[in-house]
Every structure is written in structure tokens, then in C-alpha cells.
Backbone as JSON, one array per atom type, in Angstrom:
{
  "sequence": "MEFYAAPIARLIDAFESLPGIGHKTAQRLAFYVLTLPEEKAFAFAGAITDAKQKIHYCNKCYNLTDEQLCAICSSSRRDPSQLCVVEAPKDILAMERTNEYRGHYHVLHGVISPQDHIGPDEIKIRELITRLADDTISEVILATNPDIEGEATAIYISRLIKPFGVKTTRLAHGIPVGGDIEYADEVTLAKSLEGRQEL",
  "N": [[46.15, 10.03, 120.09], [49.14, 10.27, 120.08], [51.59, 12.71, 119.53], [54.94, 13.58, 117.91], [57.69, 14.23, 117.41], [59.64, 12.72, 115.4], [62.65, 11.98, 115.72], [62.13, 12.21, 118.66], [60.59, 10.14, 119.34], [61.57, 7.87, 118.62], [63.41, 8.13, 120.52], [61.99, 7.46, 122.72], [60.82, 4.92, 121.75], [63.0, 3.53, 121.81], [63.85, 3.63, 124.91], [61.62, 2.31, 125.8], [61.74, 0.08, 124.99], [63.8, -1.21, 126.69], [64.05, -3.76, 129.59], [61.19, -4.15, 132.16], [60.62, -1.31, 131.53], [57.79, 0.58, 130.55], [55.36, 2.53, 128.57], [54.67, 4.83, 129.5], [56.91, 5.35, 131.62], [59.02, 5.34, 129.5], [58.25, 7.63, 127.79], [58.73, 9.73, 130.36], [61.48, 9.43, 130.73], [62.52, 9.67, 127.69], [61.75, 12.28, 127.93], [63.21, 13.12, 130.09], [65.93, 13.28, 129.42], [66.09, 14.57, 127.46], [66.25, 17.41, 128.4], [68.18, 17.29, 129.7], [71.8, 18.88, 130.26], [73.88, 19.4, 127.01], [76.12, 18.55, 127.23], [76.11, 16.53, 129.22], [73.9, 15.01, 128.33], [75.49, 13.73, 126.02], [77.61, 13.0, 127.45], [76.13, 10.53, 128.52], [75.13, 9.47, 126.14], [77.84, 8.56, 125.48], [78.7, 6.77, 127.48], [77.38, 4.11, 127.17], [77.77, 3.79, 124.34], [80.47, 3.51, 124.67], [80.67, 0.82, 126.74], [79.6, -0.59, 125.26], [80.95, -1.56, 123.58], [83.42, -2.24, 124.79], [82.66, -3.99, 126.64], [83.14, -7.47, 127.36], [83.09, -11.04, 127.59], [84.41, -12.61, 130.03], [87.89, -14.56, 129.75], [87.83, -16.72, 131.67], [85.75, -17.11, 133.24], [83.19, -16.29, 132.16], [82.31, -13.62, 132.68], [81.19, -10.66, 132.77], [83.65, -8.21, 131.87], [86.21, -5.55, 131.21], [88.79, -6.68, 130.06], [91.3, -9.36, 130.07], [90.67, -11.02, 131.93], [88.4, -11.16, 134.18], [87.57, -9.43, 137.59], [87.44, -10.65, 139.85], [88.54, -13.47, 138.65], [90.92, -12.5, 138.71], [91.87, -11.94, 140.96], [93.93, -12.53, 143.33], [93.4, -13.15, 145.98], [91.09, -14.9, 145.88], [89.52, -17.63, 146.69], [89.92, -20.28, 144.49], [89.34, -23.16, 144.76], [86.84, -23.1, 144.91], [83.6, -23.07, 143.34], [81.21, -21.63, 142.07], [78.17, -21.58, 140.5], [76.34, -19.52, 138.7], [73.66, -18.22, 137.06], [74.01, -15.6, 135.64], [75.33, -12.54, 135.21], [74.57, -10.76, 136.58], [73.75, -12.11, 138.64], [76.41, -12.17, 140.27], [76.54, -10.13, 141.68], [74.81, -9.8, 143.29], [75.34, -12.13, 144.77], [78.04, -11.2, 145.58], [77.4, -9.23, 147.38], [76.83, -10.52, 149.72], [79.13, -10.5, 150.89], [80.0, -13.03, 152.01], [80.85, -15.2, 149.9], [83.97, -16.28, 148.72], [84.96, -17.51, 146.76], [85.62, -18.5, 143.4], [83.51, -17.55, 140.19], [81.35, -19.16, 137.47], [79.79, -18.07, 134.82], [76.6, -18.86, 133.16], [75.06, -18.18, 131.94], [72.25, -17.99, 131.16], [69.38, -20.44, 131.19], [68.69, -24.41, 130.7], [65.76, -24.55, 129.19], [63.48, -26.02, 127.2], [61.2, -24.98, 126.28], [61.95, -22.29, 125.65], [63.55, -22.59, 123.77], [66.23, -23.28, 124.6], [68.84, -25.64, 124.55], [71.38, -27.14, 126.7], [74.02, -26.66, 124.79], [73.06, -24.66, 124.44], [74.16, -22.77, 126.03], [76.54, -21.8, 129.09], [77.7, -24.64, 129.6], [79.29, -26.9, 128.91], [81.79, -25.43, 128.77], [81.9, -25.09, 131.63], [82.59, -27.95, 132.12], [84.73, -28.15, 131.24], [86.66, -26.79, 132.41], [86.57, -28.42, 135.17], [88.08, -30.36, 134.44], [90.99, -29.37, 135.17], [91.57, -29.85, 137.98], [91.57, -28.18, 140.31], [89.44, -27.44, 141.61], [86.97, -27.95, 143.73], [85.2, -28.18, 145.14], [81.85, -27.46, 143.94], [79.13, -24.74, 143.88], [75.78, -24.35, 142.93], [74.38, -22.52, 141.91], [72.02, -21.49, 140.38], [68.32, -20.01, 139.75], [65.76, -20.88, 142.01], [63.53, -22.2, 140.3], [61.59, -23.78, 137.78], [62.77, -24.0, 135.65], [66.23, -23.43, 136.28], [66.45, -25.01, 138.67], [65.8, -27.62, 136.97], [68.43, -27.15, 135.38], [70.56, -27.0, 137.15], [70.07, -29.61, 138.16], [70.72, -31.04, 135.87], [73.4, -30.52, 135.03], [74.81, -31.54, 138.07], [74.3, -34.2, 137.37], [76.69, -34.27, 135.44], [78.75, -33.24, 136.5], [79.32, -34.84, 138.42], [81.2, -37.78, 137.92], [83.22, -36.37, 138.25], [83.9, -36.58, 140.69], [83.53, -34.09, 142.33], [82.63, -32.25, 145.18], [79.55, -31.51, 145.22], [77.01, -28.73, 145.46], [73.94, -27.21, 146.47], [72.55, -24.04, 146.65], [70.65, -23.32, 149.9], [67.17, -22.9, 149.5], [64.05, -21.53, 150.75], [62.03, -20.11, 153.72], [61.9, -16.93, 153.24], [63.8, -14.66, 155.45], [62.35, -13.21, 157.8], [59.3, -13.8, 156.89], [56.44, -15.57, 156.98], [55.09, -18.8, 158.07], [52.79, -19.14, 157.83], [52.02, -18.34, 155.03], [53.71, -19.29, 153.31], [53.79, -20.99, 150.28], [53.57, -24.18, 149.52], [55.84, -26.04, 148.17], [57.8, -24.2, 148.8], [57.81, -24.31, 151.5], [57.97, -27.01, 151.79], [60.9, -27.2, 150.53], [62.12, -26.1, 152.4], [61.81, -27.96, 154.81], [63.3, -29.9, 153.95], [65.49, -28.42, 154.35], [66.73, -28.1, 156.66], [68.42, -27.6, 159.38], [70.77, -28.6, 162.11], [70.6, -27.45, 164.96]],
  "CA": [[46.83, 9.78, 119.48], [50.09, 10.74, 120.36], [52.5, 13.56, 117.86], [56.23, 13.55, 118.76], [58.65, 14.32, 116.17], [60.42, 11.2, 114.59], [63.64, 11.9, 116.69], [61.78, 11.89, 120.16], [60.04, 8.93, 119.25], [63.03, 6.7, 118.21], [63.98, 8.14, 121.99], [60.52, 7.23, 123.83], [60.97, 3.74, 121.14], [64.44, 2.65, 122.34], [63.66, 3.45, 126.37], [60.36, 1.14, 125.82], [62.71, -1.82, 124.56], [64.15, -1.78, 128.08], [62.68, -4.77, 129.8], [60.5, -3.09, 132.7], [59.84, 0.42, 131.2], [56.53, 0.6, 129.82], [55.29, 3.65, 127.86], [54.73, 6.1, 130.52], [58.19, 5.97, 131.77], [59.71, 5.6, 128.98], [57.83, 9.18, 127.57], [59.38, 10.26, 130.99], [63.28, 9.18, 130.56], [62.54, 10.34, 126.93], [61.67, 14.06, 127.98], [64.06, 14.03, 130.86], [67.35, 12.99, 128.74], [66.08, 16.45, 126.64], [66.23, 18.39, 129.31], [69.85, 17.36, 130.09], [72.75, 20.57, 129.4], [74.62, 18.65, 125.9], [77.55, 17.34, 127.31], [75.63, 15.21, 130.05], [73.67, 14.01, 127.31], [76.59, 13.01, 124.94], [78.6, 11.7, 128.18], [75.22, 9.56, 128.8], [75.22, 8.47, 125.24], [79.09, 7.9, 125.09], [78.79, 5.62, 128.44], [76.56, 3.47, 126.4], [78.48, 3.43, 123.38], [82.06, 3.07, 125.64], [80.25, -0.05, 127.57], [79.06, -1.61, 124.36], [82.0, -1.64, 122.44], [84.74, -2.34, 124.96], [82.8, -5.07, 127.59], [82.95, -8.8, 126.45], [82.62, -12.07, 128.48], [85.79, -13.19, 130.73], [87.87, -15.95, 129.08], [87.58, -17.74, 132.31], [84.67, -17.56, 133.95], [82.12, -15.7, 131.51], [81.5, -12.37, 133.55], [81.17, -9.52, 131.89], [84.83, -7.32, 131.85], [86.8, -4.95, 129.88], [89.66, -7.18, 130.55], [91.08, -10.73, 129.02], [90.17, -11.8, 132.92], [87.52, -10.35, 135.49], [88.37, -8.34, 138.48], [87.12, -11.59, 140.54], [89.16, -14.19, 138.27], [92.41, -12.15, 138.25], [92.28, -11.62, 142.17], [94.91, -13.93, 144.16], [92.73, -13.06, 147.38], [89.77, -15.58, 146.12], [90.09, -19.1, 146.54], [90.13, -21.13, 143.33], [88.91, -24.58, 145.04], [85.24, -23.07, 145.0], [83.12, -22.6, 141.91], [80.2, -20.89, 142.31], [77.74, -21.2, 139.5], [75.25, -18.77, 138.35], [72.66, -17.75, 135.41], [74.16, -13.84, 134.83], [76.48, -11.74, 135.56], [74.15, -9.6, 137.59], [74.02, -12.74, 140.26], [77.31, -12.6, 140.9], [76.7, -8.99, 142.23], [74.22, -10.24, 144.49], [76.08, -13.0, 145.68], [79.12, -10.18, 146.45], [76.3, -8.16, 148.42], [76.64, -10.88, 150.84], [80.34, -10.36, 152.53], [80.41, -14.19, 152.47], [81.52, -15.85, 148.73], [85.58, -16.33, 148.57], [85.2, -18.36, 145.85], [85.07, -18.06, 141.5], [82.48, -17.97, 139.84], [81.04, -19.81, 136.23], [78.36, -17.48, 134.28], [76.01, -19.58, 132.31], [74.49, -16.84, 130.29], [70.74, -18.4, 130.88], [68.99, -21.84, 131.59], [67.62, -25.27, 129.83], [64.68, -24.03, 128.46], [62.96, -26.66, 126.4], [59.8, -24.29, 125.84], [62.11, -21.75, 125.03], [64.48, -24.01, 122.62], [67.31, -23.49, 125.08], [69.43, -26.72, 125.25], [72.9, -27.11, 127.12], [75.15, -26.21, 123.83], [73.11, -22.84, 124.17], [74.61, -21.86, 127.43], [77.93, -22.03, 129.0], [77.9, -25.65, 130.28], [80.26, -27.52, 128.12], [82.9, -24.88, 128.88], [82.14, -25.05, 133.14], [83.2, -28.35, 132.31], [85.98, -27.88, 130.78], [87.33, -25.94, 133.96], [87.17, -29.11, 136.12], [89.81, -30.82, 134.38], [92.25, -28.62, 135.84], [91.99, -31.08, 139.34], [91.62, -27.14, 141.09], [88.03, -26.9, 142.17], [87.11, -28.79, 145.02], [83.77, -27.51, 144.94], [81.12, -26.38, 143.1], [77.54, -24.56, 144.28], [75.07, -24.55, 141.94], [72.95, -21.16, 142.36], [70.43, -21.6, 139.62], [67.43, -19.66, 140.57], [64.63, -21.97, 142.44], [62.09, -22.03, 139.55], [61.41, -24.77, 136.87], [64.7, -24.1, 134.77], [66.63, -22.98, 137.24], [66.22, -26.49, 139.34], [66.59, -28.72, 135.93], [69.27, -26.43, 134.86], [71.25, -27.51, 138.0], [70.48, -31.0, 137.82], [71.5, -31.33, 134.43], [74.8, -30.18, 135.51], [74.94, -31.92, 139.13], [75.17, -35.46, 137.1], [77.87, -34.08, 134.59], [79.62, -33.05, 137.73], [79.37, -36.32, 138.88], [82.14, -38.31, 137.32], [85.04, -35.87, 138.26], [84.26, -36.9, 141.83], [84.06, -33.3, 142.81], [81.29, -32.13, 145.92], [78.37, -30.28, 144.72], [76.11, -28.58, 146.71], [72.86, -26.49, 145.95], [72.06, -22.97, 147.16], [69.81, -24.01, 150.31], [66.0, -22.28, 149.58], [62.9, -22.11, 151.88], [61.13, -19.49, 153.9], [62.83, -16.2, 153.25], [63.76, -13.8, 156.66], [61.07, -12.21, 158.09], [58.88, -14.62, 156.27], [55.6, -15.73, 157.71], [55.15, -19.67, 157.62], [51.27, -19.2, 156.86], [51.79, -17.32, 153.56], [54.66, -19.93, 152.41], [53.51, -22.47, 149.36], [53.92, -25.93, 149.92], [57.01, -25.92, 147.06], [58.84, -23.45, 149.42], [57.88, -25.04, 152.51], [59.19, -28.5, 151.63], [62.59, -27.35, 150.48], [62.77, -25.25, 154.05], [62.22, -28.73, 155.34], [64.3, -30.36, 152.92], [67.17, -27.69, 154.18], [66.79, -28.23, 157.58], [69.65, -27.51, 160.2], [70.96, -28.81, 163.5], [70.84, -26.14, 166.17]],
  "C": [[48.21, 10.8, 120.11], [51.27, 11.75, 119.08], [53.38, 13.71, 118.22], [56.9, 13.56, 117.32], [59.61, 13.2, 115.97], [61.97, 11.03, 116.04], [63.52, 11.53, 118.58], [60.79, 10.31, 119.97], [60.62, 7.83, 118.84], [63.42, 6.75, 119.45], [63.4, 7.01, 122.58], [60.77, 5.27, 123.28], [61.66, 2.67, 122.1], [64.68, 2.38, 123.95], [62.59, 2.32, 126.43], [61.01, -0.41, 125.43], [63.35, -2.21, 126.06], [63.72, -2.42, 128.75], [62.53, -3.7, 131.59], [60.46, -2.19, 132.44], [58.61, 0.44, 130.16], [56.35, 2.3, 129.51], [55.55, 5.62, 128.57], [56.31, 6.36, 130.52], [59.38, 5.74, 130.84], [59.61, 7.24, 128.0], [58.35, 9.78, 128.43], [60.54, 10.42, 131.49], [63.08, 10.02, 128.98], [63.06, 11.97, 126.87], [62.54, 14.47, 129.19], [65.71, 14.12, 130.03], [66.61, 14.42, 127.87], [66.23, 17.6, 127.18], [67.76, 18.56, 129.92], [70.61, 18.24, 129.43], [73.42, 19.34, 128.04], [75.35, 18.05, 126.54], [77.26, 16.32, 128.56], [74.78, 14.34, 128.78], [74.48, 13.43, 126.23], [77.0, 12.04, 125.88], [77.83, 10.36, 128.49], [74.91, 8.17, 127.98], [76.57, 7.24, 125.25], [79.54, 6.64, 126.21], [78.14, 4.36, 127.57], [77.11, 2.45, 125.27], [79.78, 2.3, 124.12], [81.81, 1.13, 126.17], [79.69, -1.39, 126.17], [80.44, -2.46, 123.34], [83.38, -2.06, 123.32], [84.62, -3.64, 126.29], [82.65, -6.28, 126.76], [83.22, -9.92, 127.66], [84.56, -12.17, 128.67], [86.19, -14.52, 130.5], [88.11, -17.13, 130.45], [86.66, -17.78, 132.69], [82.91, -17.26, 133.01], [82.07, -14.47, 132.03], [81.76, -11.38, 132.56], [82.84, -8.06, 132.62], [85.09, -6.46, 130.83], [88.0, -5.41, 129.8], [89.97, -8.35, 129.56], [90.33, -11.49, 130.57], [89.7, -10.41, 133.91], [88.64, -10.35, 136.51], [88.46, -9.96, 139.05], [88.22, -13.11, 139.95], [90.75, -13.57, 138.62], [92.87, -11.95, 139.81], [93.24, -13.52, 143.07], [94.31, -13.91, 145.66], [91.39, -14.28, 147.23], [90.45, -16.89, 145.82], [89.54, -19.98, 145.4], [89.6, -22.44, 143.28], [87.36, -24.34, 145.26], [84.85, -22.52, 144.09], [82.12, -22.66, 141.99], [79.28, -20.49, 140.92], [76.17, -20.38, 139.11], [74.52, -18.61, 136.78], [73.59, -16.8, 134.75], [74.63, -13.37, 135.69], [75.94, -10.61, 136.97], [74.01, -10.32, 138.82], [75.0, -12.39, 141.26], [77.3, -10.72, 141.83], [75.54, -9.04, 143.23], [75.07, -10.91, 145.41], [77.28, -11.9, 146.64], [78.52, -9.79, 147.45], [76.66, -9.16, 149.52], [78.03, -10.52, 151.94], [80.62, -11.73, 152.63], [81.04, -15.62, 151.68], [82.93, -15.06, 148.81], [85.88, -16.47, 147.4], [85.25, -17.71, 144.34], [83.74, -18.46, 141.32], [82.46, -18.49, 137.89], [79.62, -19.11, 136.11], [77.73, -18.89, 132.95], [75.48, -19.12, 131.04], [73.23, -17.36, 130.22], [70.71, -20.05, 131.35], [68.63, -23.31, 130.64], [66.38, -24.73, 130.4], [63.98, -24.54, 127.37], [62.19, -25.69, 125.53], [60.1, -23.37, 125.05], [63.03, -22.23, 123.86], [65.84, -23.33, 123.02], [67.84, -24.82, 125.02], [70.42, -26.07, 126.08], [74.06, -26.57, 125.88], [74.69, -25.05, 123.92], [73.72, -21.66, 125.3], [76.03, -22.36, 127.67], [78.5, -23.43, 129.89], [79.42, -26.72, 130.03], [82.0, -26.67, 129.31], [83.63, -24.98, 130.92], [82.97, -26.54, 133.27], [84.16, -28.81, 132.35], [86.93, -27.95, 131.56], [87.31, -27.14, 134.87], [88.01, -30.11, 135.56], [90.92, -30.73, 134.87], [92.73, -29.56, 137.13], [91.81, -29.78, 140.31], [90.67, -27.27, 142.29], [88.01, -28.37, 142.86], [85.1, -29.37, 144.89], [82.67, -26.93, 143.95], [79.42, -26.23, 143.58], [77.21, -23.82, 143.21], [74.23, -23.72, 142.48], [72.06, -20.85, 141.27], [69.5, -20.92, 140.55], [66.52, -20.49, 140.77], [63.82, -22.2, 141.45], [62.61, -23.49, 138.42], [62.74, -25.08, 136.5], [65.33, -24.33, 135.84], [66.9, -24.77, 137.76], [66.61, -27.62, 138.17], [67.96, -28.82, 135.65], [70.97, -27.22, 136.06], [71.53, -29.13, 138.47], [70.6, -31.5, 136.98], [73.38, -31.81, 134.88], [75.61, -31.15, 136.95], [75.35, -33.77, 138.45], [75.95, -35.6, 135.76], [79.26, -33.62, 135.35], [80.18, -34.45, 138.04], [80.66, -37.27, 138.94], [83.53, -37.91, 137.76], [84.63, -36.2, 139.67], [84.12, -35.28, 142.74], [82.65, -33.01, 143.91], [80.55, -31.23, 144.71], [77.72, -29.97, 145.11], [75.12, -27.03, 145.94], [72.35, -25.23, 147.15], [70.69, -23.61, 148.52], [68.47, -22.65, 150.04], [64.7, -22.39, 150.52], [62.08, -20.52, 152.04], [62.5, -18.54, 154.07], [62.72, -15.88, 154.7], [63.01, -12.8, 156.78], [59.67, -12.85, 157.79], [57.75, -15.22, 157.21], [55.16, -17.35, 156.9], [54.03, -19.96, 157.38], [50.89, -18.64, 155.43], [52.95, -18.2, 152.88], [53.9, -20.83, 151.1], [54.07, -23.58, 149.94], [55.27, -25.9, 149.36], [58.31, -25.32, 148.32], [58.82, -24.14, 150.71], [58.62, -26.68, 152.73], [60.33, -28.68, 151.46], [62.69, -26.72, 152.0], [62.66, -26.58, 154.59], [63.47, -29.36, 155.06], [65.67, -29.86, 153.71], [67.71, -27.58, 155.51], [67.69, -28.26, 158.28], [69.28, -27.52, 161.4], [70.89, -27.81, 164.13], [71.4, -26.69, 167.26]]
}
């Protein structure tokens, strides 16, 4: 049994509550923080508090920002006719790392998941449809994850978009670069065949 002073136990519990952090890692992080010089420890705590107090949703795309509009929505260099729909703000970071996409985004903040009691009204689908009403968007790219919930959400959204006459596309998925066909599962291979391209 472990015996820690109450503040240390609370710190360990706080780290352990983070996703992907187990008890041993939480202990290591807690003891690391305790070894920091006081100004660095307070700066770390201050960064958390500052982010929590100042960060909110972008008024247009629902990305995280400290302004009314995020840097992408307020940029004149982005193509407003393309809209990439993602599940979470972290997905925008992944898309931006490709340096291939130059349009705007819409963050759903989740996916439809009846098992978790998350319906279309619990995520930002209504706000997405509202954005389509201004006629500036010519293509919606559905970039939800290729799992059951992500696929169901993409299909649901594509049906809502259809009456607007906006081109709707889905990110291709299949065998990853460097992957072996023999190790790919049937669904991945089927998706690869569906998304095949002429050379």
C-alpha cells in the first residue's frame, strides 16, 4: 500500500485522470513536477489555468481559439469554398501537417454514437448545415474516422447535405503506405478496392 501526503496523492490522481496515463506514469509525472523549481511549477500550473480560462470555440468552425475566429477562419489565404468536417480539434492539426489542404474546417466535437447516447443534436451538425446556407461552399470533405461511428456520422451528414447540391466527398481509406496486403483485414482491403485510382 502507498502512503503519500494528501497533496501528492491528489497530484497523482490528477495526472492519472488524464487519458492514456496509468498509475506509474502519474506517479513519475507528479514527482517530476515536485522537483521543478518553484517558478517553473507555477508557470506550468499557470499555463493550464490560462488555457482553461481563455480558450473557447471559434464562432464559425468550432475549433479552439482565444479570439472570436480561429486563425484558419480569419485567414484570407484559405479557400472558403472547401469545408473539411472533422470530429475534433486535434484532427485539424493532423490535416494541417499534410500541407495539402487549404480550405476551411468544421469541428463536430464528437460523432453519432447511440451506444454512448450521443445523437445528432449533441454534436455540431446543425451548425454545419447552417453554414451551407450561404452558398459559398462548393465541396464538403467528410474526414471522420473510418470506424463504425465515424462512418455512420459521415453517411448521416451526407444525406443532410444532398438537398444543398454541394459536392460531398469522403477521405479515402485503405492500406497505409508501407503496409503489407497480406496483413490487411477484409474491411481495409474492401475500402482500398473501392477507392482505387487509375494510373
